[in-house]
Each structure stands twice: as structure tokens, then as C-alpha cells.
KOLLOBA-698914 format. One line per 4 residues: number of its first residue (from 1); their letters; for each residue z, x, y of C-alpha. Coordinates in nm, 2 decimals, always signed. Example, Ala and Ser with C-alpha at 12.3 -4.5 7.8 and 13.67 -1.06 7.14 Angstrom:
2
1	AS	+0.78,+1.23,-0.45 | +0.71,+1.37,-0.11
This chain:
94
1	MDDK	+8.53,+7.03,+10.41 | +8.45,+7.29,+10.13 | +8.74,+7.41,+9.92 | +8.66,+7.76,+10.04
5	DICP	+8.77,+7.64,+10.39 | +9.12,+7.57,+10.26 | +9.36,+7.87,+10.25 | +9.48,+7.91,+9.89
9	VCGK	+9.81,+8.05,+10.01 | +9.93,+7.78,+10.25 | +9.68,+7.49,+10.17 | +9.58,+7.44,+10.53
13	AVSD	+9.23,+7.44,+10.68 | +9.09,+7.78,+10.79 | +8.86,+7.83,+11.09 | +8.65,+8.14,+11.13
17	ENCI	+8.89,+8.27,+11.39 | +9.16,+8.50,+11.25 | +9.05,+8.46,+10.89 | +9.00,+8.69,+10.60
21	TCTI	+8.73,+8.62,+10.34 | +8.76,+8.71,+9.97 | +8.48,+8.96,+9.89 | +8.43,+8.81,+9.54
25	CKTK	+8.45,+8.43,+9.57 | +8.42,+8.39,+9.95 | +8.74,+8.19,+9.99 | +8.88,+8.20,+10.34
29	MHRD	+9.25,+8.28,+10.40 | +9.46,+8.30,+10.72 | +9.52,+8.66,+10.81 | +9.88,+8.57,+10.87
33	CIDE	+9.92,+8.43,+10.52 | +9.84,+8.74,+10.33 | +9.98,+9.08,+10.27 | +9.68,+9.30,+10.33
37	EVLT	+9.83,+9.59,+10.12 | +9.85,+9.36,+9.82 | +9.52,+9.17,+9.86 | +9.28,+9.45,+9.92
41	DAAG	+9.10,+9.66,+9.66 | +9.06,+10.03,+9.65 | +8.75,+10.01,+9.88 | +8.95,+9.81,+10.14
45	EYLC	+8.78,+9.48,+10.06 | +8.98,+9.16,+10.08 | +9.05,+8.96,+9.77 | +9.21,+8.61,+9.73
49	PYDA	+9.53,+8.60,+9.52 | +9.33,+8.49,+9.21 | +9.07,+8.76,+9.23 | +9.33,+9.02,+9.31
53	AIAA	+9.53,+8.92,+9.00 | +9.21,+8.93,+8.78 | +9.13,+9.28,+8.92 | +9.48,+9.39,+8.84
57	LDWF	+9.46,+9.25,+8.49 | +9.13,+9.43,+8.43 | +9.28,+9.75,+8.54 | +9.59,+9.69,+8.32
61	DSVI	+9.36,+9.61,+8.03 | +9.18,+9.94,+8.07 | +9.50,+10.14,+8.09 | +9.66,+9.97,+7.79
65	TCYS	+9.34,+9.99,+7.58 | +9.30,+10.36,+7.64 | +9.66,+10.48,+7.65 | +9.89,+10.24,+7.46
69	HSLT	+9.92,+10.51,+7.19 | +10.09,+10.74,+7.44 | +10.37,+10.49,+7.52 | +10.71,+10.52,+7.36
73	EDQR	+10.87,+10.22,+7.18 | +11.10,+10.17,+7.48 | +10.81,+10.17,+7.72 | +10.61,+9.93,+7.51
77	RELI	+10.91,+9.69,+7.50 | +10.96,+9.71,+7.88 | +10.59,+9.62,+7.93 | +10.62,+9.33,+7.69
81	DRLR	+10.93,+9.20,+7.86 | +10.76,+9.22,+8.20 | +10.46,+9.04,+8.07 | +10.67,+8.77,+7.92
85	SYIE	+10.84,+8.72,+8.26 | +10.50,+8.69,+8.43 | +10.39,+8.43,+8.17 | +10.71,+8.23,+8.23
89	LLEH	+10.66,+8.25,+8.61 | +10.30,+8.12,+8.58 | +10.40,+7.84,+8.34 | +10.67,+7.71,+8.57
93	TS	+10.49,+7.75,+8.91 | +10.35,+7.43,+9.05
């Protein structure tokens, strides 16, 4: 069985019935395992959790690169604090 046939959300095998396929990496996921609002891009294409996170980071990078000069000190501090929380979450998730 290919890794792309294992749902990255629940870790169980996925059949072609009732599955969603990531547009980017072709990983299959159970339709019931995902929040379609979170794991679809602007064009309505499905993304796996990893590719959705990468797309969000790419968008965030564009916004920060172009507009960080317009943020107040408090706004920058809030963003930094949230980013630290995400890093902590990722470092302690197994």
C-alpha cells in the first residue's frame, strides 16, 4: 500500500469511495476526516493538511514582506506571539 493511500488525518487506509485527493501531492483523505472549508484553496481545490499549511505560509510571507512596515508595534508583537505559539505547538505535537 502506497503512503498516499493512508489518510494523513486519521492514519487509516483510504479507498476510492468517499475520499478527497490533495490537488498538489495526490494524498487521499477520508471526506469525513477533513474540514472542507479549511482544506480547500481559493479555487475550491482540496489540499492535505501539509499543503494547506504551506499555502497559508506562502500567503503570510507575501503579506508580511509587502506590508510589515504598516503594522504598529503592538500588531507586530501580537503576530510574533502567535507565531511562537504555533512553533511550540508544532514542536510538541507527536
